[in-house]
Residue, then its C-alpha position, 0 to 999 in steps of 0.5 A: m500500500k502506498k502512503d497518502p501524502r496528505e496529512i490529516n489535521l484533527f484540530e481543523v474543523s471545516p464547515t464543508k464537513n459539517k454540511s456533508t453530515v446534514t445533507d447525508k440525510v435521506k429524504t423519503t416520500d410516501v408512495n401512497i401519497l404519490l399514487n393518490r395524486v396520480r389517481h386524482s389527476k386521472k379522475t379530473e382528466f377523465k371528468k374534463r374529457i367527459i364534459f368536453s365530449s358532451l358539450l361537443i355532442l350537444a353543440t353539433s346536435l343543436v347545429c343539426f337541429f336548427f339546420l333541419i328546421 
């Protein structure tokens, strides 16, 4: 094994070393929260599509009705 040319100074306190311990904490997210968010967004998207489709069908049927009269 080779010797490391760097010397270790035990009395020197570096702020970057202190920050590294704080940033080493693992951030976790609850999977259920993410799944519920996806389900909710799918439901709202489906409702928007249903409303848009029904309004489009209503508009075309009204145009056809007044065109035939």
